[in-house]
C-alpha positions in Angstrom: -13.3 10.0 10.9 -10.1 9.5 11.4 -8.0 6.7 9.2 -6.7 3.8 10.6 -3.5 2.9 10.6 -3.5 -1.2 8.9 -2.0 -3.5 11.2 0.8 -4.3 8.9 3.9 -3.3 7.2 3.3 -3.2 3.4 7.1 -5.3 3.7 5.2 -7.6 6.4 1.8 -7.7 4.4 3.6 -8.8 1.0 5.2 -11.2 3.0 2.6 -12.8 4.8 0.8 -12.9 1.2 3.5 -14.2 -0.7 3.3 -17.0 1.9 0.0 -17.7 1.9 0.0 -18.4 -2.2 2.8 -20.5 -1.8 1.0 -22.8 -0.2 -1.6 -22.3 -1.9 -0.4 -23.4 -4.7 1.4 -26.4 -2.7 -2.3 -28.1 -2.3 -2.1 -30.7 -0.2 -4.9 -29.0 1.9 -8.1 -29.5 3.2 -10.8 -27.1 1.4 -11.3 -25.2 4.9 -7.6 -24.4 5.1 -7.8 -23.6 2.0 -10.7 -21.2 2.3 -9.5 -19.8 5.2 -6.1 -19.0 3.9 -7.5 -17.8 0.6 -9.5 -15.2 3.4 -6.4 -14.5 4.9 -4.8 -13.6 1.4 -7.8 -10.5 0.4 -7.1 -9.4 3.5 -3.7 -9.2 3.3 -4.0 -7.9 -0.1 -5.9 -4.7 0.5 -3.5 -4.2 3.6 -0.9 -3.9 1.0 -3.4 -1.5 -1.5 -3.7 1.0 1.1 -1.1 1.0 1.5 0.2 2.2 -1.7 -2.9 3.9 -2.4 -1.3 6.0 0.9 2.0 6.0 -1.1 0.1 7.3 -4.2 -0.6 10.3 -2.8 2.2 11.0 -1.0 4.3 11.1 -4.6 0.9 12.9 -5.8 0.8 15.5 -3.6 5.2 16.1 -3.6 4.8 16.4 -7.1 2.1 18.6 -7.1 3.7 21.0 -4.9 6.8 21.0 -6.9 5.2 21.9 -9.8 3.9 25.0 -8.3 5.2 27.7 -9.1 5.9 29.9 -5.9 3.4 33.1 -5.7 6.6 35.1 -4.5 9.6 36.1 -7.0 12.9 35.4 -5.1 15.0 38.4 -3.8 16.8 39.8 -6.9 14.7 38.3 -9.8 14.9 39.9 -12.7 10.9 40.2 -12.7 
């Protein structure tokens, strides 16, 4: 099973989510419009979370690789 990449970049999803929140906070929407925006906001928040989880995993892997001592000593090493 392969992971699908979100259709939006993190920055695109974050910016659209910011706009959704701004529109909801401004008010003046019908109940149906508010629900539709809320649902879109939930989807966008999920996309952002996917990107952040991926970034956390990549960072953890990079830090793990850096922390592991090399299996073989470098040439000319005294030990």
